[in-house]
C-alpha positions in Angstrom: -53.5 -39.9 -44.3 -50.4 -42.0 -43.2 -48.3 -40.9 -45.5 -48.9 -37.4 -44.3 -48.9 -38.3 -40.4 -44.9 -40.7 -41.2 -43.7 -37.5 -43.0 -44.3 -35.0 -40.3 -43.4 -37.5 -37.8 -39.9 -37.5 -39.5 -39.7 -33.8 -40.4 -39.9 -33.4 -36.6 -37.0 -35.7 -36.1 -34.9 -34.4 -38.8 -35.3 -31.0 -37.5 -34.5 -32.0 -33.6 -31.5 -34.0 -34.8 -30.1 -30.9 -36.7 -30.7 -28.6 -34.0 -28.9 -30.9 -31.2 -26.1 -31.4 -33.9 -26.1 -27.1 -33.8 -26.2 -26.7 -30.4 -23.8 -29.0 -29.7 -20.9 -27.3 -31.7 -21.7 -24.0 -30.4 -20.9 -25.1 -27.0 -17.7 -27.0 -27.3 -15.9 -24.7 -30.7 -14.0 -21.9 -29.1 -11.2 -19.4 -30.2 -9.4 -19.2 -26.6 -7.1 -21.3 -24.6 -9.1 -20.5 -21.6 -12.3 -20.7 -23.5 -10.8 -24.9 -24.0 -9.6 -24.7 -20.6 -13.3 -24.2 -19.5 -15.2 -26.3 -21.5 -12.6 -29.5 -20.9 -13.1 -29.2 -17.0 -17.3 -29.3 -17.6 -16.6 -32.0 -19.4 -14.5 -33.9 -17.2 -16.7 -32.8 -14.1 -20.3 -31.9 -15.5 -21.6 -32.7 -11.9 -19.2 -30.5 -10.0 -20.9 -27.7 -8.0 -19.7 -23.6 -9.4 -17.6 -22.2 -6.9 -18.3 -19.7 -4.7 -17.7 -16.6 -5.4 -18.2 -12.6 -4.4 -20.4 -12.0 -7.3 -22.7 -14.9 -5.8 -23.5 -12.9 -2.8 -26.8 -11.1 -2.8 -25.9 -7.0 -3.3 -26.2 -5.1 0.0 -27.7 -1.8 0.6 -24.7 -0.8 2.7 -21.6 -2.2 3.7 -19.5 -1.8 6.7 -15.6 -1.1 6.4 -13.6 -1.3 9.2 -9.9 1.1 8.9 -7.6 0.1 11.3 -4.4 2.8 11.7 -1.4 1.9 13.0 -0.8 5.4 15.0 -2.3 8.7 13.9 1.0 10.5 15.2 2.6 10.6 11.6 1.1 13.2 9.4 1.4 10.9 6.7 -1.6 8.4 8.5 -3.4 11.5 9.0 -3.1 11.9 5.4 -3.9 8.3 4.5 -7.5 8.6 6.7 -8.6 11.9 5.3 -8.0 9.9 1.7 -10.1 7.2 2.6 -12.7 9.0 3.8 -12.5 11.6 0.8 -12.8 8.2 -1.5 -15.3 6.6 0.5 -18.0 9.9 0.0 -18.1 8.7 -3.6 -20.3 5.4 -2.5 -23.5 6.4 -0.1 -23.4 2.4 0.6 -20.2 2.9 2.3 -19.7 3.3 5.9 -16.0 3.6 7.7 -15.4 3.1 10.8 -11.8 4.0 12.5 -10.0 2.6 14.9 -6.3 4.3 16.2 -3.3 1.8 17.7 -1.8 4.5 18.4 1.9 2.4 18.0 0.4 -0.3 20.1 0.3 -3.7 18.7 -1.8 -4.8 21.7 -4.0 -2.1 20.9 -4.7 -2.8 17.5 -5.4 -5.9 17.9 -8.4 -5.5 20.1 -9.4 -3.1 17.1 -8.9 -6.1 14.9 -10.9 -8.2 17.0 -13.8 -6.0 17.6 -14.1 -5.0 14.0 -14.2 -8.8 13.4 -16.9 -8.9 16.5 -18.9 -6.0 14.4 -18.8 -8.6 11.5 -17.7 -5.5 9.0 -18.0 -6.4 5.4 -14.3 -5.6 4.5 -11.1 -4.6 7.1 -8.4 -2.5 5.9 -5.5 -2.1 8.1 -2.0 -0.7 7.9 -0.4 -3.0 10.3 2.2 -1.3 13.5 4.1 -4.3 12.8 3.8 -7.4 10.6 4.9 -10.5 13.1 2.5 -9.8 15.6 -0.6 -8.4 13.8 -0.4 -11.5 11.4 -2.2 -13.6 13.8 -5.4 -11.3 14.0 -5.6 -10.4 10.3 -5.6 -14.4 9.3 -8.2 -14.2 12.0 -10.4 -11.7 10.3 -9.4 -13.5 6.8 -10.0 -16.7 7.9 -13.9 -15.7 9.2 -14.3 -15.1 5.6 -13.8 -10.7 6.0 -11.8 -9.3 3.0 -8.7 -8.0 4.4 -6.6 -4.7 2.2 -3.6 -4.2 3.7 -2.3 -0.6 3.6 1.5 0.2 3.1 3.0 -2.1 5.8 2.4 -6.1 5.4 1.9 -8.7 7.9 3.5 -12.4 7.4 2.0 -15.4 4.9 -0.9 -14.8 2.6 -3.9 -14.5 4.6 -5.2 -11.4 3.1 -7.3 -10.4 0.2 -4.7 -7.6 -1.5 -1.9 -5.8 -0.4 -1.7 -2.2 -1.5 1.7 0.3 -1.3 4.3 1.8 -2.9 7.4 -0.4 -3.0 10.1 0.9 0.2 13.1 -1.0 -1.4 12.7 1.1 -4.5 12.4 4.2 -2.6 15.6 4.0 -0.3 17.4 3.1 -3.2 16.7 5.9 -4.9 17.2 7.6 -2.1 21.0 6.4 -1.3 21.4 6.9 -5.0 20.8 10.9 -5.0 22.9 10.5 -1.7 26.0 9.2 -3.5 25.8 11.2 -6.4 24.8 14.7 -4.3 28.4 14.0 -2.4 30.8 12.9 -5.6 34.0 11.3 -5.7 34.8 12.8 -2.3 31.9 10.9 -0.2 31.2 11.9 3.5 29.4 11.2 6.3 26.3 9.8 6.5 23.5 9.6 9.7 20.4 7.3 9.1 17.5 7.9 11.6 15.3 4.8 10.9 11.3 4.0 11.5 10.1 1.2 14.2 12.2 -1.7 14.2 9.9 -4.5 13.5 7.8 -2.6 10.4 8.5 -3.5 6.8 8.8 -0.1 5.9 12.0 0.7 7.8 13.7 -3.0 6.8 13.0 -2.2 3.0 14.1 1.5 3.4 17.0 0.3 4.9 18.1 -2.3 2.4 17.3 0.1 -0.3 19.6 2.8 0.9 22.1 0.7 1.3 21.7 -0.8 -2.0 21.8 3.1 -3.4 24.9 4.0 -1.8 27.1 1.0 -2.9 28.2 3.0 -6.0 30.0 5.7 -3.5 32.5 3.2 -1.5 33.5 6.9 0.5 30.4 7.0 2.2 30.8 6.3 5.6 27.4 5.3 7.8 28.5 6.9 11.1 25.2 6.5 13.1 22.4 5.3 13.0 19.4 4.7 15.1 15.3 4.6 15.8 13.2 7.1 16.0 9.9 5.3 15.6 8.6 7.4 12.3 8.2 10.4 14.8 9.4 13.9 14.3 9.4 14.3 17.9 11.3 11.1 19.2 13.8 12.3 15.9 14.9 15.9 17.6 16.2 14.0 20.8 17.9 11.0 18.6 19.7 13.9 16.6 20.9 16.0 19.3 22.9 13.1 20.6 24.2 12.2 17.1 25.2 15.9 16.9 27.1 15.7 20.3 29.2 12.8 19.4 29.9 13.7 15.5 31.9 16.8 14.4 31.4 16.3 10.5 28.0 15.3 8.9 27.5 15.9 5.3 24.1 14.1 4.7 20.6 12.9 7.4 18.9 10.3 5.8 15.4 10.3 7.8 12.9 7.2 7.1 10.3 9.7 6.5 10.1 13.1 6.5 9.0 13.9 9.6 12.0 12.6 11.3 14.2 14.4 8.6 12.3 17.6 9.5 12.9 16.6 13.4 17.0 16.1 12.6 16.6 19.9 11.1 15.2 21.2 14.0 17.8 19.5 16.3 21.0 21.1 13.6 19.4 24.1 13.5 18.5 24.6 17.6 22.9 23.8 17.5 23.7 26.2 14.7 24.8 23.0 12.2 22.1 23.2 10.0 23.7 24.8 7.5 26.8 22.1 7.6 24.5 19.4 6.3 21.7 18.3 3.8 18.3 16.7 4.8 16.5 14.1 2.8 13.4 12.0 3.9 10.9 10.3 2.2 6.8 10.8 2.0 6.4 13.9 -0.4 3.0 15.4 1.1 2.3 18.4 -0.2 0.2 19.4 3.1 1.0 23.2 4.5 3.3 21.0 6.6 4.3 18.4 4.3 8.0 17.6 2.8 7.6 19.9 -0.7 6.7 22.8 1.5 9.7 22.0 3.5 12.1 21.7 0.5 10.5 24.9 -0.7 11.4 26.5 2.6 15.3 25.6 2.3 15.0 23.0 5.6 14.8 19.5 3.3 16.6 19.0 0.5 14.8 16.3 -1.4 12.1 13.3 -0.5 10.4 10.7 -2.5 6.6 10.3 -3.0 5.1 7.4 -1.1 1.7 7.1 -1.7 -0.9 6.6 1.1 -3.1 3.8 -1.1 -6.4 5.3 0.8 -8.1 6.5 -2.4 -7.1 3.0 -3.7 -8.5 0.8 -1.3 -11.8 2.1 -0.7 -12.3 2.0 -4.8 -11.1 -2.1 -5.0 -12.9 -2.9 -2.3 -16.2 -1.2 -2.9 -15.6 -3.3 -6.8 -14.8 -6.3 -4.8 -18.0 -5.9 -2.5 -20.8 -4.7 -5.1 -19.1 -6.2 -8.5 -17.7 -9.3 -6.5 -14.6 -8.3 -8.8 -11.4 -10.3 -7.9 -8.4 -8.1 -6.6 -4.7 -8.8 -7.5 -3.1 -10.0 -4.4 -0.2 -7.0 -4.8 -0.8 -3.5 -6.0 2.4 -1.4 -6.7 1.8 2.2 -6.1 4.6 4.1 -8.2 7.1 7.1 -6.2 8.9 10.3 -7.7 11.8 12.4 -6.5 11.0 15.7 -5.2 13.7 18.4 -5.1 14.2 22.1 -5.2 14.4 21.9 -9.3 11.1 20.4 -9.4 8.9 21.0 -6.0 6.9 23.9 -7.2 5.5 22.2 -9.9 4.9 18.8 -7.9 2.9 21.0 -4.7 0.7 21.9 -7.9 0.5 18.4 -9.4 -0.7 17.1 -6.0 -2.9 19.9 -4.9 -1.0 21.6 -2.6 -1.2 25.2 -1.4 
């Protein structure tokens, strides 16, 4: 009887020993560098508490999203809001509330402060200007509110994700188009710029200057701000037309300003003397693709709003705890008379 009990005890001890050894091997064995680093970290600091993550937050039945728009005076920004609204329809747990800063930095700061007070689950913002909006965006971010910046940036890195096209690439593409179109002879170019202090204005200008470098016979004879607005571009262009008898190309930093310049030139009976190019590439009834088909503009570059991407990524972050990339760069494409009809169909225009 004693021998039987002793044998049983030895059997149990051996089984436990082999089980423990097998478990240890399974835990530490790995084929990937990331897993090795994880295992090493676990061994080095076994008592460390796991880092907090969005995934550890309890899932809510509904989420409030604050959308702070720089202004609604630009058709492109109206389209951005519309695309955000359409994208949000896919997610019944999302409610989006909107604020229009009307190109007023103080108003936009107050709008974001209000969203912070409302304790929104996520802030989407297209800043009016980078520097004035940086502090309040940081305040929201430091308060634990994820922040997605659209189109225009803020200074520093106190945001969750930035989504936007590369304005330098767009400006450079337009500059190359102008250099190629004017040819060796070169010509006189007018640049109508966006709002001073905005990242898009500076980046499109810098890219444009880089793009025209290949043609030393191009001369910038006038460069003025029209703040991204069509009506202001009309008055700016009227003064430029009076001061300059020969203009070959007008580059508007966005399509509404290029359209405004065209309107001023037409009113002066000079629209056929020059070419007009912009950026945005909207397929809407009043967008630049239709303008190219109608012969008012000669070319544009697509500048996606990022509205759909912002909502889709916000949902991944809030409901799945996904970690978002810090930067999302959207693509662009040249639109001219040769592909305008095809591009209108591609982007759902009528």
